[in-house]
N, C-alpha and C positions, 0 to 999 in steps of 0.2 A: 575269301581265304583269309585267315587270321595269320598275318606274317609273324607276329610276336609269338604265338603258340608254336608255329613251325620252327622258328629260330630256337625256342626253348627245347623242343624235342631233339633238334640237331645237336645241341650242346649236351643234353642228357645221354645221347648215343655216342658222345665223344667224337662227333663229326665236326671238329673245330675248324678245319680248313673250309669245309663246305659252308658252315655257319658264317664265317667271316666274309666269304664271297657273296653269300646270299644277302647279308645285311648291307654290305657295300653297294651291291647292285641296285637294291631297292631304294636305299637312301639317296643314291645319285640319280635315281629316276631312269636307270639304264635298262630296266627289265623290259620295257616296250620295244627296245631295239634288238632283242633276242627273239628268235623263234623258240618254241618249246624245246625242240631238240638241241638248239644252240645253248639255251640256258642250262639244260641238264648236263651237257658236255662241259660247260664252264664250271659248274659246281663240282662235278666229279673230278675234273682236272685240278681244281683248287684243293680238294681233299687229298688227292694223290700227291701233289707237291708238298702239302703240309706233312703228310706221313713220311715221305721220302726224306725231307729235310730233318725231321726229328730223328729218324733212324741214322742218317749220316752223321749228325752231331753227336749222337750217342756212340757210334762206332769210333769216331775220332777221339772222343774223350776217353773211352776205354783203352784205346791203342797206346796212349801216353807217349806220343812221338817226342823225340828230342828236339826236332825243328818243326815249325809250321811251314810245310813245303808242299808244292804241287808241281807236276811236270811242266806246266806252263811257265814256271819261274826258272827252270834250268837254263843256264847260260851256255849255249853251244859254241859261242865265239871264242871261248877260252881254249888254249892249247893244252888239252889234258887227255887226249886219246879217247874221247867220248863221242861215239857215233850217234848222231841225231836219229837216224832211221831205226837203229836198234832200240833206243829208248822209247820212241814213239810206238814201236810195235808192241811194247809191253803194256801200252795204255788200254788195250782191249781186254786184258785180263786172261787171255788164253793160257798163258804160262801157269796161272793159278788153277784153271780148270783142268789142265793137263798134269797137275801135281809136280811141276818142275821147280827147281831151285834157282836162285841167282846168287852168284859170288861176286862181290865187289872188292877189289884189292887195289892198293896204290899207296904212295907215301902220305904222310900226314898233311892235312890242310888242302887237299885237292878237291874236297867236296863229296867224299864217299858217303858220309852219314846223311848229307842233305839229299843225295840221290836216293838213298834207301828210304828216307822219310817221304820223299815225293812218290816213290813206288807204293809205299804203304798207304799214303793218302788216296792214291788212285784206286787201290784195292777197296778202301772204304767207300769211295764214290760208287763202285760197282757192286757194293753190298756185301763184301767179304769181311768176316771178322778178322781183325788184325791186332797184333800186339808187338810192342817194341821193348827190347831189353838191352842194356849195356852189360856186357859179359862180366866186367869187373864188379858189378853189383849183383847180377843174377846168381852166380855160383855161391858166393857167401850167403845170400838170402836162402838158397835152397838148403845149405848146410844148417841154417837156423830152423828151417821147416822140418828137417830131419829130427832135430832136438825136441821140437814141440809137438810132433806127431801129425803135422798137416802136410807133410811132403807129398804124399800120393794125391791129395786133393789139389795141390798146386800144379803138379805134373799133369794131371788130367785136364785142368783148365788150359794149360799151355797146349796140350795135344789137340784140343777142340778148336783152336784158332786156325782159320783158313790160311793165314799168313803169319809167320813168326819171323821177326827181324832180330838178329843177334849182332849187335854193334861192338866194335873194338875187340873182336876176337883175336886172341894171341898176344895181348899186351904182356901177359905173364904166363909162365908154364902152369899147366893144370895140376892140381893135387889129385890124389886118387879119387876122392869123393866127387870132385868136380868133373873129372873125365868120365866117371861112371854115370853121373847125372846127364852129361852131354850125350853119351851113348844111348841112354834111355829115351831122352827127348827125340833124338834123331831117328832111333829105331821105331818109336811110336808114330812118327810122321812120315816115314819113308813110303813113298808111293800112295800116300793118303792126303797129305797136306803139303804146302809149299813153305820153304824157308829161305830167307835172305840173310847171307852172312857177310859182314863187313870186316875187313882186316887190313892192317898195314903190311902184313907179311904175305909173300907169295904162297900159293898152295903147296909148293914144294917144301916149305918149311913147317907145314902143319904137323907132320909126324913128330917132330922134335918138341913142339909146343904141347901137344897132347900127352906125350911122355911114354906111354906104353905102346909098343909096336903093334900088338894084337888088337888092342882097343882102337888105336889110331887107324889101322887098316879097316876095321869095321865101320868107323865113323866116316872116314874119307870115301870109302867105297859107296856109302849110301848118299853122300852129299854130291860129290864131284861129278859122277857119271850121268846125273840127271840135271845138271846145272848149266845155265847160261853164265858166261864169265865176262865181267867188265874189268879189264886191267887198266886202270887209270894211271896216268903219268904226269910229270911236270912239277913245277915249283908250287909252293904253298900259295893257294889263291887268297887265303886270309891275309897273308903277309903282303901280297901284291896290292890288295885293296887298301890295306892299312897305310902302305907307303904312298898310294895315290890319293888318300883321303876320301875314298869312295865308300859305298855301302859294302857290307860283308858279302863274301862269295856265295854264290848259289851253284 
């Protein structure tokens, strides 16, 4: 058997993980320690891991998270009304498969955005397409897309994401174009995709922020009734860590 020719064929077929494992195994003289079945399993596992890691890295890059966060980094010792069992139940991704939403509310600095990013990262680990937006940037951006004629293209891209994270919702009242865009986004995703909304304001204040009662009713009805709700409390964790000279909050 010509190992060099075999390795070249693997690379030509873009079996990079398999090629790397094949080369390493033979260079280390480990091939004699494998049965044929074991060697095949080792090569296939290496190729699977290579493709999975490439896909995961691509999903994370496209998501554009605000924080590099994962569920393992969440600090459950902090007093902020965050139930560990609830968060860990989200790790299996069933809430995404069931097309459920998650609403995270609480005062500034308690780690809402970090939790949302960790949930988004876990979604990527499970193979779900995810995207993060800060609302203060998203809605002005959509207004510009209206002007240059690419609005519907961008809306369609958002609609196709398995998980949409809308951070800092409600920092300012929505203008008419923004509330209509939000309605369109939520309507397109209702019962089809999952959305995570992060806000300093309690859900009871959302009607006022959205502005138009009819549109607010339509938006809230589609979000709230299919959502898990995390109502975080407590003092600013960032301020606490800063005063203690410790690392930033998670």
